[in-house]
C-alpha positions in Angstrom: -8.0 0.9 -14.0 -6.1 -1.9 -15.4 -3.3 -1.5 -13.2 -5.6 -1.2 -10.1 -7.1 -4.6 -11.3 -3.6 -5.9 -11.9 -2.5 -4.7 -8.3 -5.4 -5.8 -6.6 -5.0 -9.6 -7.9 -1.5 -9.4 -6.9 -2.6 -8.2 -3.4 -4.9 -11.3 -3.0 -1.9 -13.6 -4.1 0.9 -12.1 -1.9 -1.6 -11.8 1.3 -2.3 -15.2 1.0 0.9 -16.1 0.3 2.6 -14.5 3.2 -0.1 -15.8 5.7 0.3 -19.4 4.8 4.1 -19.0 6.3 5.3 -20.5 9.6 4.7 -18.4 12.8 2.8 -15.1 13.6 3.3 -12.2 11.1 6.1 -9.8 12.7 7.5 -6.3 12.0 8.7 -7.2 8.4 5.6 -8.7 7.4 3.6 -5.9 8.8 5.3 -3.7 6.6 4.6 -5.4 3.5 1.0 -5.9 4.4 0.7 -2.0 5.4 2.3 -1.0 2.1 0.0 -3.4 0.2 -3.4 -1.8 2.1 -3.9 0.7 -0.3 -4.2 -1.6 -3.2 -6.9 -3.3 -1.8 -9.7 -0.5 -2.3 -10.6 -1.5 -5.7 -11.6 -4.8 -4.5 -13.2 -3.6 -1.7 -15.0 -1.2 -3.6 -16.6 -3.9 -5.7 -17.6 -6.0 -2.8 -14.8 -8.7 -2.4 -13.6 -9.6 1.0 -10.0 -8.9 1.0 -7.5 -9.7 3.9 -5.3 -6.6 4.7 -4.5 -7.3 8.1 -2.8 -10.7 9.5 -5.1 -12.1 12.1 -1.9 -14.0 13.7 0.3 -11.6 14.5 3.2 -10.6 17.1 0.9 -7.6 18.3 2.9 -4.6 19.0 5.8 -5.3 16.4 3.2 -6.0 13.5 1.2 -3.2 14.2 4.4 -0.4 14.5 5.3 -2.5 11.0 1.7 -2.0 9.5 1.8 1.5 10.3 5.2 2.2 8.8 4.2 0.3 5.6 0.9 2.4 5.4 2.5 5.8 6.1 6.0 5.1 3.9 3.4 4.0 0.9 1.2 7.1 1.5 4.8 9.1 1.6 6.1 7.7 -1.5 2.7 8.1 -3.3 1.8 11.6 -2.3 5.5 12.8 -2.3 6.0 11.7 -6.1 2.5 13.5 -6.9 3.5 16.6 -5.0 6.7 16.8 -6.6 5.3 16.5 -10.2 2.9 19.0 -9.4 5.3 21.7 -8.2 7.3 20.8 -11.3 4.6 21.6 -13.7 3.4 24.7 -12.0 7.5 25.7 -12.0 7.5 25.1 -15.5 4.1 26.9 -16.3 5.4 29.9 -14.5 8.6 30.1 -16.7 6.6 29.8 -20.1 5.4 33.3 -21.5 1.9 33.7 -22.3 
């Protein structure tokens, strides 16, 4: 729970800092915003308004970057968890009862 609170606080700071740069958000900022989007869930659940998408963006390139960021974050998170689960199951099968 503490990690979620710290990450959601960091998310607010990173999003506000990245939205104050010059020009519309492009592909690279789309990747960052997409990767940080899942960290917004705790703050959204308690009713805080969290910016998870840059309103001033370049259009298609930003959206592609956002999609890459969300999917990359999900692939890393679920990939690590499935790898750990398979490792745990393998160890469980090897130990005699």
